[in-house]
Wavefront OBJ file of the C-alpha trace (Angstrom):
o trace
v -20.090 -53.176 7.248
v -22.738 -50.644 6.496
v -21.699 -47.124 5.644
v -22.296 -44.740 8.553
v -24.568 -41.781 7.946
v -23.986 -38.733 10.143
v -26.588 -36.114 10.811
v -25.405 -32.497 11.264
v -27.784 -30.558 13.408
v -27.364 -27.363 15.445
v -24.486 -24.849 15.437
v -23.309 -25.763 11.967
v -20.912 -28.325 13.455
v -18.634 -30.159 11.033
v -18.624 -33.939 11.645
v -16.492 -36.746 10.260
v -16.830 -40.357 11.253
v -15.555 -43.914 11.003
v -17.041 -47.371 11.552
v -16.233 -49.724 14.411
v -13.065 -51.749 14.306
v -13.406 -55.504 13.824
v -12.413 -56.876 17.234
v -14.919 -59.621 18.059
v -18.257 -60.689 16.703
v -20.027 -59.774 19.865
v -18.683 -56.184 19.823
v -19.197 -55.436 16.127
v -21.776 -52.700 16.524
v -22.336 -50.570 13.410
v -23.904 -47.183 14.047
v -26.026 -44.988 11.804
v -27.928 -41.689 11.903
v -25.199 -40.140 14.036
v -25.822 -36.645 15.341
v -23.445 -34.654 17.576
v -24.846 -31.203 18.282
v -24.811 -28.264 20.647
v -28.358 -27.685 21.815
v -30.145 -24.416 22.406
v -29.985 -25.143 26.143
v -26.193 -25.311 25.900
v -25.623 -29.026 26.181
v -23.631 -31.416 24.008
v -26.013 -33.999 22.603
v -25.158 -37.320 21.004
v -27.740 -39.406 19.202
v -27.236 -42.541 17.120
v -28.761 -45.843 16.156
v -26.676 -48.843 17.215
v -27.137 -52.155 15.416
v -27.028 -54.667 18.284
v -28.425 -57.615 16.327
v -25.045 -59.363 16.347
v -24.643 -59.167 20.114
v -25.040 -62.746 21.421
v -24.214 -62.935 25.126
v -24.256 -65.642 27.726
v -26.696 -65.075 30.557
v -24.082 -63.603 32.931
v -22.369 -61.224 30.535
v -23.068 -57.687 29.375
v -21.662 -55.052 26.982
v -21.397 -51.489 28.310
v -21.374 -48.823 25.576
v -20.102 -45.364 26.642
v -19.696 -42.387 24.308
v -16.780 -40.104 25.242
v -16.014 -36.590 23.968
v -12.419 -35.287 24.183
v -10.013 -32.795 22.664
v -6.329 -32.897 21.772
v -5.117 -31.358 25.034
v -6.674 -33.799 27.491
v -10.170 -32.472 28.189
v -12.843 -35.144 28.100
v -16.368 -35.962 29.261
v -18.235 -39.290 29.511
v -21.833 -39.678 28.435
v -24.228 -41.983 30.277
v -23.615 -45.635 29.355
v -25.923 -48.017 27.520
v -26.046 -51.563 28.929
v -26.716 -54.577 26.708
v -27.099 -57.403 29.250
v -27.563 -61.181 29.161
v -30.617 -62.652 30.882
v -29.227 -63.113 34.420
v -27.293 -59.856 34.378
v -30.375 -58.005 33.119
v -32.552 -59.193 36.003
v -29.776 -58.580 38.513
v -29.747 -54.911 37.500
v -33.510 -54.782 37.831
v -33.435 -56.260 41.363
v -30.667 -53.986 42.530
v -32.131 -50.984 40.710
v -28.609 -49.778 39.987
v -29.510 -48.425 36.549
v -32.032 -45.691 37.173
v -33.043 -44.985 33.589
v -34.830 -47.841 31.891
v -33.718 -46.661 28.448
v -30.092 -47.136 29.486
v -30.442 -50.959 29.638
v -31.530 -53.453 27.015
v -31.716 -57.232 27.217
v -29.408 -58.832 24.688
v -30.420 -61.760 22.581
v -32.988 -60.608 20.138
v -32.085 -56.946 19.866
v -32.138 -55.116 16.574
v -31.310 -51.422 16.229
v -31.071 -49.624 19.556
v -31.612 -45.879 19.654
v -29.190 -43.976 21.860
v -29.577 -40.350 22.835
v -28.017 -38.468 25.702
v -26.451 -35.132 26.641
v -23.868 -33.604 28.934
v -23.402 -29.927 29.861
v -21.517 -27.999 27.181
v -18.094 -26.903 28.431
v -15.994 -23.976 27.254
v -13.193 -26.243 26.071
v -15.529 -27.772 23.509
v -15.538 -24.548 21.443
v -11.790 -23.953 21.627
v -10.550 -27.049 19.769
v -12.074 -29.779 17.603
v -13.899 -32.438 19.649
v -13.432 -36.162 18.966
v -16.246 -38.546 19.852
v -15.519 -42.206 20.433
v -17.566 -45.163 21.672
v -16.070 -47.420 24.338
v -17.426 -50.966 24.263
v -16.657 -52.973 27.454
v -17.481 -56.695 27.598
v -17.997 -57.761 31.202
v -18.272 -61.301 32.619
v -19.364 -62.705 35.966
v -19.066 -60.244 38.862
v -18.518 -57.495 36.245
v -15.014 -58.760 35.518
v -13.585 -57.095 32.346
v -13.299 -59.507 29.432
v -12.609 -57.264 26.443
v -12.721 -53.561 25.642
v -12.446 -51.541 22.454
v -12.451 -47.786 21.755
v -13.887 -46.825 18.402
v -13.641 -43.349 16.908
v -16.965 -42.305 15.454
v -16.803 -38.572 14.741
v -14.938 -35.260 14.956
v -17.030 -32.185 15.641
v -15.773 -28.579 15.396
v -17.837 -26.098 17.376
v -15.439 -23.226 16.819
v -17.071 -20.452 14.786
v -16.112 -20.266 11.115
v -13.260 -17.898 10.319
v -14.803 -14.439 9.833
v -15.000 -13.216 6.277
v -12.244 -10.939 5.042
v -13.196 -7.274 5.353
v -11.505 -5.275 2.619
v -10.308 -1.714 2.931
v -12.315 0.279 0.391
v -11.557 3.980 0.864
v -12.861 6.679 -1.415
v -10.432 7.991 -4.002
v -11.383 11.628 -4.418
v -9.609 13.871 -6.901
v -8.839 17.432 -5.802
v -9.932 20.324 -7.985
v -6.949 22.552 -8.856
v -7.358 26.307 -8.805
v -7.637 27.663 -12.334
v -4.752 29.901 -13.410
v -5.874 33.471 -14.080
v -2.947 33.837 -16.478
v -1.020 30.844 -17.759
v 2.554 32.117 -17.642
v 5.342 29.859 -18.827
v 9.125 30.267 -19.129
v 11.688 29.291 -21.726
v 15.272 29.406 -20.455
v 18.690 29.018 -22.011
v 22.380 29.998 -21.963
v 24.452 31.696 -24.614
v 28.246 32.009 -24.524
v 28.974 35.319 -26.238
v 32.641 36.176 -26.784
v 33.864 39.737 -26.374
v 37.350 41.044 -27.026
v 39.416 41.417 -23.845
v 38.136 44.270 -21.667
v 35.626 45.340 -24.353
v 31.820 45.479 -24.209
v 31.041 45.910 -27.906
v 29.166 42.963 -29.456
v 30.437 41.605 -32.759
v 28.002 38.930 -34.030
v 30.704 37.523 -36.304
v 33.391 37.299 -33.601
v 34.411 33.674 -32.992
v 31.281 31.539 -32.385
v 28.965 34.418 -31.536
v 26.667 33.878 -34.505
v 25.617 30.414 -33.268
v 25.264 31.588 -29.665
v 23.115 34.564 -30.603
v 21.008 32.223 -32.738
v 20.066 30.277 -29.582
v 18.385 33.357 -28.157
v 16.716 34.331 -31.427
v 15.326 30.858 -32.081
v 13.807 30.792 -28.597
v 12.165 34.165 -29.166
v 10.928 33.128 -32.626
v 9.489 29.933 -31.204
v 7.146 31.956 -29.001
v 6.418 34.657 -31.592
v 5.379 32.042 -34.155
v 3.087 30.216 -31.743
v -0.494 31.453 -32.257
v -1.455 30.222 -28.795
v 1.257 32.176 -26.941
v 2.477 35.742 -26.524
v 5.715 37.072 -25.014
v 5.299 38.842 -21.692
v 8.921 39.608 -20.743
v 12.516 38.802 -21.691
v 15.331 38.830 -19.142
v 19.018 38.623 -20.021
v 21.551 38.187 -17.224
v 25.263 38.412 -17.976
v 28.072 36.737 -16.000
v 31.807 37.361 -15.946
v 34.504 34.987 -14.679
v 36.364 35.652 -11.382
v 39.802 36.539 -12.789
v 40.793 40.225 -12.903
v 39.558 42.994 -10.643
v 36.032 42.894 -9.331
v 35.398 46.513 -10.317
v 36.365 45.831 -13.894
v 34.257 42.697 -13.963
v 31.269 44.746 -12.823
v 31.830 47.061 -15.789
v 32.232 44.173 -18.215
v 29.241 42.111 -17.022
v 26.950 45.123 -16.930
v 28.101 46.577 -20.237
v 28.128 43.323 -22.176
v 24.630 42.423 -20.964
v 23.288 45.824 -22.015
v 24.936 45.465 -25.411
v 23.364 42.049 -25.996
v 19.928 43.317 -24.943
v 20.196 46.294 -27.279
v 21.146 43.973 -30.129
v 18.068 41.800 -29.560
v 15.894 44.897 -29.307
v 17.054 46.182 -32.701
v 16.135 42.885 -34.361
v 12.551 42.738 -33.056
v 11.597 46.322 -32.208
v 10.108 45.209 -28.915
v 8.643 47.687 -26.495
v 11.723 48.811 -24.512
v 10.016 47.744 -21.284
v 9.755 44.140 -22.548
v 13.467 43.367 -22.148
v 15.063 43.540 -18.699
v 18.729 43.016 -17.845
v 20.716 41.835 -14.817
v 24.335 40.932 -14.275
v 26.636 38.903 -12.014
v 30.166 40.381 -11.982
v 31.833 37.065 -11.121
v 30.238 33.625 -11.383
v 31.601 32.087 -8.198
v 28.627 29.751 -7.969
v 29.424 28.313 -11.378
v 33.064 27.852 -10.367
v 32.049 26.133 -7.152
v 29.689 23.748 -8.986
v 32.528 22.674 -11.267
v 35.028 22.125 -8.428
v 32.437 20.065 -6.518
v 31.818 17.877 -9.557
v 35.497 17.306 -10.467
v 36.615 14.709 -7.919
v 39.975 14.334 -9.681
v 41.020 17.967 -9.119
v 44.036 18.136 -6.779
v 43.488 20.128 -3.554
v 39.807 20.176 -4.367
v 38.572 20.473 -0.777
v 41.025 23.271 0.032
v 40.024 25.211 -3.060
v 36.372 24.774 -2.099
v 37.182 26.127 1.363
v 38.598 29.299 -0.198
v 35.583 29.677 -2.498
v 33.234 29.320 0.482
v 35.239 31.691 2.685
v 34.232 35.234 3.633
v 37.071 36.739 1.614
v 36.195 39.521 -0.829
v 36.194 38.489 -4.518
v 39.648 39.848 -5.424
v 41.521 38.383 -2.401
v 39.675 35.115 -2.935
v 40.800 34.843 -6.572
v 44.345 35.889 -5.662
v 44.549 33.259 -2.902
v 43.554 30.434 -5.214
v 46.009 31.638 -7.857
v 48.957 32.022 -5.433
v 48.304 28.955 -3.258
v 47.406 26.461 -5.976
v 48.956 27.839 -9.195
v 48.747 24.558 -11.116
v 45.065 24.057 -10.394
v 44.348 27.750 -10.992
v 45.943 27.585 -14.434
v 43.785 24.545 -15.253
v 40.650 26.338 -14.095
v 41.541 29.513 -15.962
v 42.007 27.621 -19.215
v 39.268 24.994 -18.992
v 36.578 26.343 -16.680
v 36.640 30.150 -16.593
v 35.583 30.596 -20.253
v 32.314 28.792 -19.502
v 31.713 31.177 -16.602
v 31.354 34.042 -19.050
v 27.831 33.473 -20.232
v 24.511 35.178 -20.801
v 21.442 33.487 -19.336
v 18.142 34.364 -20.952
v 14.598 33.756 -19.804
v 11.518 34.351 -21.940
v 8.239 34.616 -20.051
v 5.189 34.049 -22.197
v 1.447 33.666 -21.730
v -0.498 30.723 -23.172
v -4.180 31.129 -23.925
v -6.774 29.164 -21.966
v -8.261 25.973 -23.423
v -11.874 25.105 -22.572
v -12.899 22.455 -25.115
v -11.947 18.955 -23.913
v -11.117 17.810 -27.437
v -8.731 20.716 -27.812
v -7.219 19.963 -24.408
v -6.684 16.330 -25.469
v -4.956 17.505 -28.660
v -2.639 19.864 -26.810
v -1.844 17.158 -24.248
v -0.536 14.941 -27.047
v 1.581 17.632 -28.698
v 2.531 20.372 -26.213
v 1.372 19.293 -22.732
v 3.385 22.051 -21.022
v 0.810 24.530 -22.339
v -1.905 23.019 -20.151
v -2.734 24.093 -16.651
v -3.538 21.689 -13.864
v -7.162 22.732 -14.029
v -7.340 22.023 -17.774
v -5.862 18.559 -17.246
v -8.356 18.015 -14.417
v -11.259 18.936 -16.718
v -9.989 16.439 -19.299
v -9.387 13.728 -16.717
v -12.977 13.865 -15.495
v -14.211 12.876 -18.956
v -12.598 9.424 -18.591
v -13.645 6.413 -16.583
v -11.585 6.274 -13.354
v -10.649 2.685 -14.208
v -9.371 3.598 -17.674
v -5.719 4.007 -18.708
v -6.546 7.496 -20.032
v -7.688 8.640 -16.609
v -4.474 7.368 -15.071
v -2.372 8.976 -17.806
v -3.862 12.447 -17.393
v -3.340 12.731 -13.651
v 0.122 11.223 -13.673
v 1.096 13.591 -16.488
v -0.134 16.468 -14.322
v 2.246 15.407 -11.545
v 5.122 15.123 -14.002
v 4.435 18.577 -15.471
v 4.005 20.136 -12.026
v 6.312 18.006 -9.840
v 6.254 20.386 -6.857
v 2.547 21.163 -6.897
v 0.769 19.628 -3.869
v -2.579 19.206 -5.637
v -0.988 17.425 -8.609
v 0.822 15.067 -6.232
v -2.276 14.398 -4.126
v -4.209 13.405 -7.243
v -1.366 11.240 -8.560
v -1.181 9.550 -5.148
v -4.915 8.851 -5.319
v -4.576 7.291 -8.778
v -1.647 5.054 -7.832
v -3.220 4.034 -4.519
v -6.382 3.041 -6.369
v -4.212 0.661 -8.428
v -2.380 -0.621 -5.349
v 0.988 0.821 -6.434
v 2.130 1.711 -2.927
v 5.771 2.497 -3.699
v 4.851 5.011 -6.397
v 2.113 6.499 -4.231
v 4.605 7.041 -1.418
v 6.793 9.150 -3.705
v 3.864 11.363 -4.679
v 2.780 11.709 -1.045
v 6.206 13.060 -0.114
v 5.417 16.125 -2.243
v 1.692 16.350 -1.493
v 1.888 18.993 1.231
v -0.124 18.925 4.458
v -3.696 19.569 3.347
v -6.529 17.469 4.744
v -6.603 15.612 1.426
v -2.877 14.849 1.594
v -3.209 13.613 5.182
v -6.229 11.525 4.182
v -4.246 9.729 1.484
v -1.363 9.180 3.869
v -3.922 7.416 6.052
v -5.100 5.408 3.045
v -1.481 4.483 2.305
v -0.967 3.278 5.867
v -4.192 1.284 5.787
v -3.285 -0.387 2.498
v 0.208 -1.109 3.847
v -1.212 -2.928 6.895
v -0.421 -0.168 9.394
v -3.956 -0.097 10.758
v -3.126 1.809 13.929
v -1.326 4.491 11.927
v -4.293 4.813 9.568
v -6.746 4.983 12.461
v -4.749 7.757 14.125
v -4.882 9.887 10.962
v -8.549 9.215 10.211
v -9.582 9.988 13.781
v -8.040 13.443 13.447
v -9.733 14.109 10.104
v -13.104 12.435 10.696
v -14.832 15.481 12.265
v -14.196 17.601 9.154
v -13.798 15.037 6.380
v -16.589 12.635 5.446
v -14.281 10.349 3.464
v -11.980 10.038 6.483
v -14.938 9.268 8.761
v -16.062 6.447 6.454
v -12.489 5.183 6.111
v -12.121 5.177 9.910
v -15.110 2.845 10.341
v -13.887 0.676 7.479
v -10.297 0.321 8.697
v -11.472 -0.556 12.213
v -13.520 -3.391 10.719
v -10.526 -4.511 8.680
v -8.268 -4.533 11.727
v -10.837 -6.451 13.767
v -11.353 -9.059 11.042
v -7.601 -9.593 10.678
v -7.205 -10.052 14.419
v -10.177 -12.438 14.584
v -8.938 -14.520 11.666
v -5.598 -15.000 13.384
v -7.261 -16.288 16.549
v -7.249 -20.044 17.255
v -10.885 -19.857 18.376
v -11.953 -20.115 14.711
v -11.906 -23.181 12.554
v -10.199 -23.192 9.182
v -13.114 -24.251 7.040
l 1 2 3 4 5 6 7 8 9 10 11 12 13 14 15 16 17 18 19 20 21 22 23 24 25 26 27 28 29 30 31 32 33 34 35 36 37 38 39 40 41 42 43 44 45 46 47 48 49 50 51 52 53 54 55 56 57 58 59 60 61 62 63 64 65 66 67 68 69 70 71 72 73 74 75 76 77 78 79 80 81 82 83 84 85 86 87 88 89 90 91 92 93 94 95 96 97 98 99 100 101 102 103 104 105 106 107 108 109 110 111 112 113 114 115 116 117 118 119 120 121 122 123 124 125 126 127 128 129 130 131 132 133 134 135 136 137 138 139 140 141 142 143 144 145 146 147 148 149 150 151 152 153 154 155 156 157 158 159 160 161 162 163 164 165 166 167 168 169 170 171 172 173 174 175 176 177 178 179 180 181 182 183 184 185 186 187 188 189 190 191 192 193 194 195 196 197 198 199 200 201 202 203 204 205 206 207 208 209 210 211 212 213 214 215 216 217 218 219 220 221 222 223 224 225 226 227 228 229 230 231 232 233 234 235 236 237 238 239 240 241 242 243 244 245 246 247 248 249 250 251 252 253 254 255 256 257 258 259 260 261 262 263 264 265 266 267 268 269 270 271 272 273 274 275 276 277 278 279 280 281 282 283 284 285 286 287 288 289 290 291 292 293 294 295 296 297 298 299 300 301 302 303 304 305 306 307 308 309 310 311 312 313 314 315 316 317 318 319 320 321 322 323 324 325 326 327 328 329 330 331 332 333 334 335 336 337 338 339 340 341 342 343 344 345 346 347 348 349 350 351 352 353 354 355 356 357 358 359 360 361 362 363 364 365 366 367 368 369 370 371 372 373 374 375 376 377 378 379 380 381 382 383 384 385 386 387 388 389 390 391 392 393 394 395 396 397 398 399 400 401 402 403 404 405 406 407 408 409 410 411 412 413 414 415 416 417 418 419 420 421 422 423 424 425 426 427 428 429 430 431 432 433 434 435 436 437 438 439 440 441 442 443 444 445 446 447 448 449 450 451 452 453 454 455 456 457 458 459 460 461 462 463 464 465 466 467 468 469 470 471 472 473 474 475 476 477 478 479 480 481 482 483 484 485 486 487 488 489 490 491 492 493
């Protein structure tokens, strides 16, 4: 059997076909040049060449060929039939004029290739599901009595539109410009546990472990003094006493011991007297509370916490813990209270401004805490946004300034650009409520598939934010394309 050749015409319809089944010699009708199309006048047209050379009929017989279009859910339509009639049947039709169109009837016997072309009105169901086209061949005898009939599939046509192309969400990733620091002030903090004789405020550097504890403070000060890019602005020393004993005496001890330590530091460096400031906390109840909270094995822990958090004055509070829970109090007095007698120090210093990008890059590698957000921003802009260096700079900024909204907005932008939604979400939690932060929350929602949430945010920002206005149009297209692609009205190829 000859290979069928199908012609694809209008509407970009996809057609597949098959040859006639071998049922009888008289009904073996190969077809070629098949075309199943939707015309510009909105009709379904079928055209084909039918090889009728093998049709040998007796005078009273005929073969009726009828194309039929149908879908998988029962819709169907019949095209006008083509009659191939024996001699007597042919003339009978002519006398009775029951076949109005002369091209719908051919006399069998010496036929070759018969051209068939016809159309039916295009129906809505034809563009909702693939359409199968088959050819019914009916062999009729005397008085039109059925003799044999075969249905032969010849093509499948899909008039559904192709699935729309995927529209991608492509928002702008704009980096915020941080405000430059007028003065880059930094802090160096620490704790020293200086021992004093009972009820005394005089400082003996060689008493117990005082030499090592004092060295902590001195090394911190020296670190700043020896840094050519920094200068000390202020030093604060705050002394704490533990809660045992009378509150009045603890005030005297905390205040006096702090002043003594400050004077000692002053004598070593000859600072301007206004450079060192002091403060004191007579009893470190907060430190005691933090320990009790952390020690889950301490008996009566919750009850002791209740006393600490009560409105009792310091002396009655200490007495109540000691008298009510003597065992636990003794443990605290021996193991915890000594650590509550400490001196906290804070050194404020100023770091010079860096303007050369090469110098900024050097400092970032060695002492990044010296850089301001604006300096890191200046360095970041020298790199390609797709480069690892660009990513590194802005993520470092967020790590150095974890509570700064601008640093977190920029880190969110960088991670969103790379599609790292989980990390971006963490930065957005600390990004504040600026228009830029809200914009990137919209970007996050859009990239997460929450199109309605993204649209709601962008609609609010669009009047004042050009990036949001562009993102709004984009995300609406994305949402529409996703909805269209999920519709059954589109074919899969």
